[in-house]
TIMI-96263 format. One line per field, with one value per atom (N, C-alpha, C): x, y, z. Coordinates in nm, 2 decimals, m for minus. Atoms other than C-alpha are relative to their C-alpha. Layout:
% TIMI-96263
xx	X;...
yy	Y;...
zz	Z;...
% end
This chain:
% TIMI-96263
xx	m0.01;15.29;0.13;m0.13;15.60;0.01;m0.02;15.76;m0.05;0.04;15.68;m0.16;0.15;15.31;m0.05;0.04;15.29;0.01;m0.02;15.43;m0.11;0.10;15.18;m0.14;0.12;14.89;m0.01;m0.01;15.00;m0.02;0.01;15.02;m0.15;0.14;14.67;m0.09;0.09;14.52;0.02;m0.03;14.69;m0.06;0.05;14.57;m0.14;0.14;14.21;m0.04;0.03;14.22;0.00;m0.01;14.34;m0.11;0.12;14.07;m0.12;0.12;13.81;0.00;m0.01;13.94;m0.01;0.01;13.91;m0.15;0.14;13.59;0.00;0.01;13.46;0.07;m0.08;13.65;0.14;m0.14;13.98;0.06;m0.05;14.02;0.00;m0.01;14.11;m0.10;0.09;13.85;0.07;m0.05;13.93;m0.09;0.07;13.82;m0.12;0.13;13.46;0.00;0.00;13.52;0.08;m0.07;13.78;m0.07;0.08;13.57;m0.11;0.12;13.27;0.05;m0.06;13.49;0.04;m0.04;13.63;m0.13;0.12;13.28;m0.08;0.06;13.14;0.07;m0.07;13.41;m0.03;0.03;13.35;m0.14;0.14;12.98;m0.03;0.03;12.98;0.10;m0.11;13.29;m0.01;m0.02;13.34;0.14;m0.12;13.63;0.12;m0.12;13.86;0.01;m0.01;13.78;m0.05;0.06;13.61;m0.14;0.14;13.26;m0.06;0.07;13.03;m0.15;0.14;12.69;m0.10;0.11;12.37;m0.02;0.04;12.26;m0.14;0.12;12.00;m0.07;0.08;11.71;m0.10;0.09;11.49;m0.09;0.08;11.19;0.03;m0.01;11.21;m0.13;0.14;10.85;0.02;0.00;10.83;m0.14;0.12;10.54;0.03;m0.02;10.48;0.07;m0.07;10.59;0.15;m0.16;10.93;0.06;m0.06;10.98;0.00;0.01;10.88;0.10;m0.09;11.09;0.12;m0.12;11.35;0.00;m0.01;11.43;0.11;m0.11;11.67;m0.06;0.06;11.58;0.12;m0.09;11.77;m0.06;0.06;11.72;0.10;m0.09;11.84;0.00;m0.02;11.97;0.08;m0.07;12.08;0.07;m0.06;12.34;0.10;m0.11;12.59;0.14;m0.15;12.95;0.09;m0.09;13.26;0.08;m0.09;13.44;0.15;m0.14;13.82;0.02;0.00;13.75;m0.06;0.06;13.59;m0.13;0.14;13.24;m0.09;0.09;12.94;m0.10;0.09;12.74;m0.08;0.09;12.46;0.04;m0.03;12.54;m0.11;0.10;12.30;0.07;m0.05;12.38;m0.11;0.09;12.20;0.05;m0.05;12.24;m0.09;0.07;12.15;m0.02;0.03;11.98;m0.06;0.04;11.94;m0.10;0.10;11.62;0.00;0.00;11.65;m0.13;0.12;11.37;m0.01;0.02;11.23;0.02;m0.02;11.32;m0.14;0.13;11.05;m0.01;0.03;10.89;0.10;m0.08;11.15;0.15;m0.14;11.46;0.08;m0.07;11.74;0.12;m0.11;12.01;0.08;m0.07;12.29;0.12;m0.13;12.55;0.08;m0.09;12.84;0.07;m0.08;13.00;m0.09;0.09;12.70;m0.10;0.07;12.55;0.06;m0.06;12.63;0.14;m0.14;12.98;m0.01;m0.02;13.07;0.13;m0.15;13.38;0.07;m0.09;13.65;m0.06;0.07;13.43;0.00;0.01;13.36;m0.12;0.13;13.11;m0.10;0.10;12.78;m0.04;0.06;12.58;m0.14;0.14;12.24;m0.06;0.06;12.00;m0.13;0.14;11.70;m0.08;0.08;11.42;m0.12;0.10;11.19;m0.14;0.13;10.83;m0.09;0.08;10.58;m0.14;0.11;10.32;m0.13;0.12;9.96;m0.05;0.04;9.84;m0.15;0.14;9.50;m0.08;0.06;9.44;0.05;m0.06;9.67;0.04;m0.06;9.75;0.11;m0.12;10.07;m0.01;0.00;10.09;0.13;m0.12;10.45;0.06;m0.04;10.57;m0.12;0.12;10.21;m0.07;0.10;9.98;m0.15;0.14;9.61;m0.09;0.09;9.34;m0.14;0.14;8.98;m0.09;0.10;8.70;m0.15;0.14;8.32;m0.07;0.08;8.09;m0.14;0.15;7.71;m0.02;0.04;7.54;m0.01;0.02;7.44;0.13;m0.13;7.80;0.07;m0.06;7.91;m0.06;0.06;7.67;0.02;0.00;7.70;0.13;m0.13;8.06;0.02;m0.04;8.23;0.13;m0.13;8.52;0.04;m0.04;8.71;0.13;m0.12;8.99;0.06;m0.08;9.26;0.12;m0.13;9.52;0.13;m0.14;9.89;0.08;m0.08;10.15;0.07;m0.07;10.33;m0.08;0.10;10.02;m0.08;0.07;9.91;m0.12;0.11;9.59;0.00;0.01;9.51;m0.15;0.14;9.18;m0.01;0.01;9.07;m0.14;0.13;8.78;m0.03;0.04;8.60;m0.11;0.11;8.38;m0.04;0.04;8.36;m0.11;0.09;8.08;0.09;m0.07;8.22;m0.06;0.05;8.16;0.06;m0.07;8.25;0.13;m0.14;8.63;0.07;m0.06;8.69;0.12;m0.12;9.04;0.05;m0.08;9.22;0.14;m0.15;9.60;0.06;m0.06;9.80;0.15;m0.13;10.15;0.11;m0.11;10.46;m0.04;0.03;10.28;0.00;0.00;10.35;0.13;m0.13;10.66;0.12;m0.12;11.01;0.05;m0.04;11.16;0.15;m0.14;11.48;0.10;m0.09;11.63;0.00;0.01;11.54;0.00;m0.01;11.67;m0.07;0.08;11.45;m0.14;0.13;11.15;m0.09;0.10;10.83;m0.11;0.12;10.53;m0.12;0.12;10.18;m0.10;0.11;9.89;m0.12;0.10;9.59;m0.14;0.12;9.25;m0.11;0.10;8.98;m0.13;0.14;8.61;m0.09;0.11;8.33;m0.13;0.12;7.98;m0.10;0.10;7.72;m0.14;0.13;7.38;m0.11;0.11;7.06;m0.06;0.06;6.90;m0.15;0.14;6.54;m0.04;0.06;6.35;m0.15;0.15;5.99;m0.03;0.05;5.79;0.02;m0.03;5.83;0.14;m0.15;6.20;0.05;m0.03;6.22;m0.05;0.05;6.02;0.09;m0.09;6.24;0.14;m0.13;6.56;m0.01;0.02;6.42;m0.01;0.00;6.33;0.13;m0.13;6.65;0.11;m0.09;6.87;m0.04;0.04;6.66;0.02;m0.03;6.68;0.14;m0.14;7.06;0.06;m0.07;7.12;m0.01
yy	m0.15;6.60;0.05;m0.04;6.79;0.09;m0.08;6.98;0.14;m0.14;7.32;0.00;0.00;7.21;m0.01;0.01;7.12;0.13;m0.13;7.47;0.09;m0.08;7.64;m0.02;0.04;7.44;0.05;m0.05;7.52;0.14;m0.14;7.89;0.03;m0.03;7.89;m0.03;0.04;7.71;0.10;m0.10;7.95;0.13;m0.12;8.25;0.00;0.02;8.11;0.01;m0.02;8.07;0.13;m0.14;8.41;0.09;m0.08;8.56;m0.03;0.03;8.38;0.06;m0.06;8.54;0.15;m0.15;8.89;0.04;m0.04;9.10;0.07;m0.07;9.29;0.13;m0.13;9.61;m0.03;0.04;9.42;m0.02;0.02;9.39;m0.15;0.15;9.05;m0.04;0.05;8.86;m0.10;0.09;8.66;m0.13;0.12;8.30;0.02;m0.03;8.27;0.00;0.02;8.15;0.11;m0.11;8.42;0.13;m0.13;8.71;m0.01;0.00;8.60;0.03;m0.03;8.61;0.15;m0.13;8.95;0.09;m0.08;9.10;0.00;0.02;8.96;0.08;m0.09;9.13;0.15;m0.15;9.47;0.03;m0.05;9.46;0.00;0.00;9.39;0.06;m0.07;9.59;0.14;m0.15;9.96;0.03;m0.05;10.17;m0.06;0.06;10.03;m0.15;0.15;9.68;m0.07;0.06;9.62;0.01;0.01;9.51;0.08;m0.08;9.75;m0.05;0.04;9.62;0.12;m0.11;9.81;0.07;m0.09;10.10;m0.06;0.04;9.99;0.12;m0.11;10.23;m0.04;0.01;10.27;0.12;m0.12;10.49;0.06;m0.07;10.75;0.09;m0.07;10.85;0.12;m0.12;11.21;0.06;m0.08;11.41;0.15;m0.13;11.76;0.10;m0.08;11.90;m0.03;0.03;11.72;0.06;m0.05;11.84;0.16;m0.14;12.19;0.06;m0.05;12.24;m0.08;0.08;11.96;m0.09;0.09;11.67;m0.09;0.10;11.39;m0.15;0.13;11.04;m0.11;0.10;10.73;m0.13;0.12;10.43;m0.12;0.12;10.08;m0.08;0.07;9.90;m0.14;0.13;9.54;m0.02;0.00;9.48;m0.13;0.11;9.20;0.05;m0.04;9.23;m0.12;0.12;9.02;m0.01;0.02;8.87;m0.03;0.03;8.81;m0.13;0.14;8.45;0.01;m0.02;8.60;m0.07;0.06;8.47;0.12;m0.11;8.70;m0.03;0.00;8.77;0.13;m0.12;9.02;0.08;m0.09;9.32;0.11;m0.11;9.57;0.14;m0.13;9.94;0.11;m0.11;10.25;0.13;m0.12;10.55;0.13;m0.12;10.91;0.10;m0.09;11.13;0.13;m0.13;11.50;0.06;m0.06;11.61;0.15;m0.15;11.97;0.06;m0.06;12.21;0.03;m0.02;12.24;m0.12;0.13;11.89;m0.04;0.02;11.77;m0.15;0.13;11.44;m0.05;0.04;11.25;0.03;m0.03;11.40;m0.12;0.13;11.14;0.04;m0.02;11.11;m0.13;0.11;10.87;m0.01;0.03;10.70;m0.09;0.07;10.59;m0.10;0.12;10.25;m0.06;0.06;10.16;m0.09;0.10;9.91;m0.13;0.14;9.54;m0.01;0.04;9.40;m0.13;0.11;9.14;m0.05;0.04;8.91;0.07;m0.06;9.09;0.12;m0.13;9.41;0.10;m0.11;9.74;m0.02;0.00;9.82;0.09;m0.08;9.95;0.11;m0.11;10.25;m0.03;0.01;10.29;0.14;m0.13;10.57;0.00;m0.03;10.70;0.10;m0.09;10.86;0.05;m0.06;11.11;m0.03;0.02;11.02;0.08;m0.09;11.28;m0.08;0.06;11.13;0.09;m0.09;11.25;0.06;m0.07;11.50;0.01;0.01;11.51;0.13;m0.14;11.89;0.07;m0.08;12.02;m0.08;0.05;11.95;0.09;m0.07;12.07;0.03;m0.04;12.27;0.08;m0.07;12.35;0.03;m0.05;12.56;0.04;m0.03;12.64;m0.11;0.09;12.47;0.03;m0.04;12.45;m0.07;0.04;12.42;0.03;m0.01;12.36;0.02;m0.03;12.49;0.02;m0.02;12.47;0.10;m0.10;12.75;0.00;0.00;12.78;0.13;m0.11;13.01;0.13;m0.13;13.27;0.06;m0.05;13.32;0.05;m0.05;13.34;0.13;m0.12;13.62;0.11;m0.10;13.80;0.03;0.00;13.75;m0.10;0.10;13.53;0.01;0.01;13.46;m0.15;0.15;13.13;m0.02;0.04;12.96;m0.10;0.07;12.82;m0.05;0.06;12.57;0.04;m0.02;12.63;m0.13;0.13;12.36;m0.01;0.01;12.44;m0.03;0.03;12.35;0.11;m0.12;12.70;0.03;m0.05;12.86;0.14;m0.14;13.17;0.03;m0.04;13.36;0.10;m0.09;13.52;0.05;m0.06;13.76;0.04;m0.02;13.76;0.09;m0.10;14.07;m0.01;m0.01;14.00;m0.11;0.12;13.79;m0.11;0.12;13.45;m0.07;0.06;13.32;m0.14;0.12;12.99;0.03;m0.02;12.97;0.10;m0.10;13.23;m0.05;0.04;13.21;0.12;m0.09;13.38;m0.05;0.04;13.38;0.05;m0.04;13.38;m0.02;0.01;13.48;m0.06;0.05;13.30;m0.12;0.12;13.00;m0.13;0.12;12.75;m0.07;0.07;12.53;0.07;m0.07;12.65;m0.01;0.00;12.74;m0.04;0.07;12.51;0.10;m0.08;12.76;0.15;m0.14;13.08;m0.02;0.02;13.03;0.10;m0.10;13.19;0.03;m0.04;13.22;m0.12;0.11;13.02;0.04;m0.01;12.97;0.05;m0.05;13.07;m0.11;0.09;12.91;0.05;m0.04;12.92;m0.06;0.06;12.88;0.01;0.01;12.77;m0.02;0.00;12.82;m0.08;0.08;12.58;0.05;m0.05;12.72;m0.11;0.10;12.49;0.06;m0.05;12.55;m0.09;0.08;12.44;m0.09;0.11;12.13;0.03;m0.03;12.27;0.13;m0.14;12.61;m0.02;m0.02;12.68;0.11;m0.11;12.90;0.13;m0.13;13.19;0.02;m0.03;13.15;0.03;m0.02;13.13;0.15;m0.13;13.45;0.11;m0.10;13.63;0.01;0.01;13.52;0.07;m0.06;13.62;0.15;m0.15;13.97;0.06;m0.06;14.03;m0.01;0.01;13.91;0.08;m0.06;14.06;0.15;m0.15;14.41;0.03;m0.02;14.37;0.01;0.00;14.32;0.13
zz	0.01;4.65;0.03;m0.02;4.64;0.14;m0.12;4.94;m0.02;0.02;4.78;0.00;m0.01;4.75;0.14;m0.14;5.11;0.07;m0.06;5.21;m0.04;0.05;4.99;0.06;m0.07;5.14;0.14;m0.14;5.49;0.01;m0.01;5.42;m0.03;0.02;5.27;0.12;m0.12;5.57;0.12;m0.11;5.81;m0.03;0.04;5.61;0.02;m0.01;5.61;0.15;m0.14;5.99;0.06;m0.05;6.05;m0.05;0.05;5.83;0.07;m0.08;6.03;0.14;m0.13;6.35;m0.01;0.01;6.20;m0.02;0.03;6.21;m0.13;0.14;5.91;0.00;0.00;6.02;0.01;0.00;6.02;0.13;m0.13;6.40;0.02;m0.03;6.54;0.10;m0.11;6.73;0.08;m0.10;7.04;m0.01;0.00;7.08;0.08;m0.05;7.19;0.16;m0.14;7.55;0.07;m0.07;7.63;m0.02;0.02;7.48;0.10;m0.10;7.71;0.13;m0.14;8.02;0.01;m0.01;7.94;0.00;0.00;7.87;0.13;m0.13;8.19;0.10;m0.10;8.41;m0.02;0.04;8.23;0.04;m0.03;8.28;0.15;m0.14;8.65;0.09;m0.08;8.76;m0.02;0.02;8.81;m0.05;0.06;8.68;0.08;m0.07;8.96;m0.01;0.01;8.88;0.12;m0.13;9.23;0.00;m0.01;9.26;0.11;m0.11;9.46;0.00;m0.01;9.59;m0.04;0.02;9.49;0.12;m0.12;9.71;0.05;m0.07;9.97;0.04;m0.03;9.99;0.11;m0.10;10.29;0.02;m0.03;10.37;0.14;m0.12;10.64;0.02;m0.01;10.74;0.10;m0.08;10.88;0.00;0.00;11.00;m0.05;0.04;10.88;0.10;m0.10;11.21;0.01;0.00;11.19;m0.11;0.12;10.84;0.01;m0.01;10.94;0.10;m0.10;11.26;0.02;m0.01;11.21;0.12;m0.10;11.43;m0.01;0.00;11.52;0.00;0.01;11.41;0.01;m0.01;11.51;m0.06;0.08;11.27;0.01;0.00;11.32;m0.13;0.12;11.02;0.03;0.00;10.96;m0.14;0.12;10.70;0.00;0.01;10.57;0.01;m0.02;10.68;m0.01;0.02;10.63;0.13;m0.11;10.93;m0.05;0.03;10.95;m0.07;0.06;10.84;m0.14;0.11;10.53;m0.01;0.00;10.63;0.01;0.00;10.58;0.13;m0.13;10.91;m0.01;m0.01;10.98;0.12;m0.11;11.19;0.01;m0.03;11.35;0.05;m0.04;11.38;0.00;0.00;11.47;m0.06;0.07;11.24;0.05;m0.04;11.34;m0.12;0.11;11.10;0.04;m0.03;11.15;m0.11;0.10;10.96;0.01;0.02;10.84;m0.02;0.04;10.84;m0.15;0.14;10.49;m0.08;0.08;10.37;m0.05;0.07;10.13;m0.02;0.04;10.03;m0.11;0.10;9.83;0.03;m0.04;9.99;0.03;m0.03;10.00;0.09;m0.08;10.26;m0.01;0.03;10.18;0.10;m0.08;10.42;m0.08;0.07;10.23;0.09;m0.08;10.34;0.10;m0.10;10.56;m0.06;0.05;10.32;0.01;0.00;10.25;m0.04;0.05;10.21;m0.08;0.07;9.96;m0.01;0.00;9.93;m0.12;0.10;9.73;m0.06;0.06;9.68;0.09;m0.09;9.81;0.09;m0.08;10.09;m0.06;0.05;9.97;0.07;m0.06;10.05;0.04;m0.04;10.23;m0.01;0.02;10.13;0.06;m0.07;10.33;m0.09;0.09;10.13;0.09;m0.08;10.31;m0.06;0.03;10.31;0.09;m0.09;10.43;0.04;m0.05;10.66;m0.01;0.03;10.59;0.13;m0.13;10.84;0.01;m0.04;11.01;m0.03;0.02;10.96;m0.12;0.11;10.70;m0.13;0.13;10.33;m0.04;0.03;10.18;m0.15;0.13;9.86;m0.03;0.01;9.78;0.14;m0.13;10.08;0.08;m0.06;10.17;0.07;m0.07;10.43;m0.03;0.03;10.35;0.11;m0.10;10.62;m0.04;0.06;10.52;0.13;m0.11;10.75;m0.05;0.05;10.72;0.10;m0.09;10.85;m0.06;0.05;10.83;m0.09;0.09;10.58;0.07;m0.06;10.83;0.04;m0.03;10.95;m0.13;0.13;10.58;m0.04;0.05;10.52;0.10;m0.10;10.85;0.06;m0.06;10.94;0.11;m0.12;11.20;0.04;m0.05;11.41;0.01;0.01;11.36;0.06;m0.06;11.55;m0.09;0.10;11.32;0.08;m0.06;11.44;m0.08;0.06;11.37;0.01;0.01;11.29;0.14;m0.12;11.62;0.11;m0.10;11.82;0.05;m0.04;11.89;m0.09;0.08;11.77;m0.03;0.05;11.58;m0.01;0.02;11.61;m0.11;0.12;11.28;m0.01;0.02;11.25;m0.14;0.15;10.91;0.01;0.02;10.83;m0.14;0.14;10.45;m0.01;0.03;10.30;m0.06;0.04;10.25;m0.10;0.11;9.92;m0.04;0.04;9.73;m0.04;0.04;9.70;0.09;m0.09;9.97;0.07;m0.07;10.12;0.09;m0.09;10.41;0.01;0.00;10.39;0.13;m0.13;10.71;m0.04;0.06;10.60;0.11;m0.09;10.74;0.09;m0.08;10.89;m0.08;0.07;10.63;0.03;m0.01;10.56;m0.02;0.02;10.58;m0.16;0.14;10.23;0.01;m0.01;10.19;m0.07;0.08;9.94;0.05;m0.06;10.15;0.15;m0.15;10.51;0.07;m0.09;10.77;m0.06;0.07;10.52;0.00;0.00;10.53;m0.09;0.08;10.32;0.07;m0.06;10.40;0.04;m0.04;10.58;m0.08;0.07;10.35;0.06;m0.06;10.52;m0.11;0.11;10.27;0.07;m0.06;10.37;m0.09;0.06;10.28;0.07;m0.06;10.34;0.00;m0.02;10.48;m0.02;0.04;10.32;0.08;m0.07;10.51;m0.11;0.08;10.37;m0.03;0.02;10.40;0.07;m0.05;10.47;0.00;0.00;10.56;m0.11;0.10;10.32;0.06;m0.05;10.55;0.00;0.00;10.58;m0.16;0.14;10.19;m0.04;0.03;10.17;0.06;m0.07;10.42;m0.07;0.07;10.24;m0.13;0.14;9.90;0.02;m0.02;10.03;0.04;m0.06;10.21;m0.13;0.11;9.91;m0.12;0.12;9.64;0.02;m0.02;9.81;0.00;0.00;9.84;m0.12;0.13;9.48;m0.07
% end
């Protein structure tokens, strides 16, 4: 083969190799090994090119009283830190959290830079998530507190005086002169949970009444009840 034939063959080979390294849109592809390394770095790095550990989430259990009036909680955490010799050791630290009145279940408090450290990377964050502890007396409905009370049928029909607990530990005496029927409620304004978006304002305390019916009556009692209720209709 002539010298000119060799040059033509070499040009065709080079052109074919170049075309194999181009994608369908005309951009040039990198060799497989180099492309894999670059995509790995982009996937696990942030915009600064420094890896940051994932956020560590911890539960912070609070009572309704603590969420209503606020409190100070000290929480001990253990995290991974780097020594001057570039070794990873565990360090214990106590963090102080000021729980604000009106915080709700699911509220998050983040401490930046108090998470784990990794070689060549940033320090992670730790986040505490508020978890409301179940109360023995009250249930929560938004900013309102609900208290259930049972009363006998005779008091439901003739009126009664009930003692209702408040979240601050005090008691409130409520006199009921109405006929208490199924679903009857008494609302005590301003004795619920603080409203986080309305400083100084609180929800209501809702007292729900359940009427206890007698399980059995004598014939004479049935007759008396019938006559009394029939005449009142």
